[in-house]
C-alpha angles and dihedrals in degrees: 000000000000144000092056127155109231096324116210131161124028131203139163113234123226090262091056099256121138116240129192128182118225117211086205135219101279110233090354140277111307094347096118111073099163107032094171091064105023109112090220091065130078141167121256124218091269094049101257116135118235129186124212132227142137099254098120116118150165114236126197131203108203127161092346093308121117113205137164103236097174122040138168097053116155115266139173127190143161110292096269094047108263128122096033118200125199127068105051111168141000136205137172137226094183137309113332091006108101130147128204130188117223111207131209115177093205147078104300092224090062087074089075101044100077111074090186091063106048093165096064091098087072088076122086090036140123109230132194119222121202130207094269094053097258118137141193137180117266099180138003101229092178090061089055091055093046092051101038109020089190098192091049091229132112112328101250136136138196114158105205129152122033141191117204116212130177092257101037149324127280115210135191109216106205094191099044093043091228146109116232139178127221114201122216089262092055098256112148121215134174121248103171147341125217131223130252115220139204114283125223110217097024119252111273121258095258091062111103123254156265097087124007091191096064136068121218122240096233100193107207109172142026125193136172113251128216088265094053094252124128117255116200126195126201134208097200118219137255126355086029095216116200119249093019101098115099141192118228129200125213121180108197089195095061109011119084112242139247089045126190107211123213125202093253089059093067112132093206130009142186103067134121131220099349107197101167145355139198134191120216122216090256090058097256110147119216116203120193116205115199092209144357134210133098095276139009118359095303101137138054122267129264139201113223128189126209114202110199123232099235093189085081117085095207114076092216091057091045090064099031091054094036126106125265125207141165115256097182132348137192094053114167109232097324115196111174144018130196135171113234131217086259088061091245124126122247120200130187111217139180085042097175097044123111109225095349102078119124144184117220132193120226123190112242111231121209 
């Protein structure tokens, strides 16, 4: 797939088509000429200027035809259109029963402070998409963060990765540093919060409070493992130090919820900038890193596989003692990975590019 506006989450629909959400290009590529005075533009809580539009979408690849099947989703971007923010992930519970997270990367109360942009409350929501492409909000996830702030940190929300189940949707909120569940009737509940950690070097002065010495967890994705437990990957915040991103495991059948994770509870360690994950039927775990490099997002992305050592009886030891290898490197801003019905890997790349986003297919090696 090509020509996408900031492509993010991928999923195969029940009919076998490949779907990708596009965060969009805000008000449009090159439309904003005076962002400081244009009423469509506003400042975020870290001082970046974003411009609003309805350019978010869901695009389908079906029988060699690429088509936008959902349009008009809320989107913000930098003034010229790149680094779209909006639709983040998609999942299905059957035909005509799709769910999409709409991100925000900001204080949820800021959605209501600009009278010139009355549609901003559509951000930080879980939406339902029907078979005809119509959509509606299911739950205001930003309101949950504003009311509860479960991690007791800065009030911030960015609903990102999701896992659709028959009785609800599990969501990793990268801004709130928590894992939440939305029931079929729209009720939001807390499953877990994730720990900040010391930052070396310290976070720069432009990073928001409360503590410049710590780096946020930034959980980005949640997937179901071969044992039925939830596996959650984290990006880790500024300064994006290498080897500090972890994978956590939460088993709702045996673990008390809500759960407050500590660093020593990490299931797997030693990653950087985890943006998505996928389990194959044979148990191999694919971990997509958005970037590489010692600090910041200075290097290209990489897809890593973890092959479990099945001679171990304990699932933690299977993966901790398993082998890691690079599947494909030098990925430009990768944002999602999914395994297709053909057993190949599909990866969305150039995930902050307006009009230049792509989805590539990578053969899965045994």
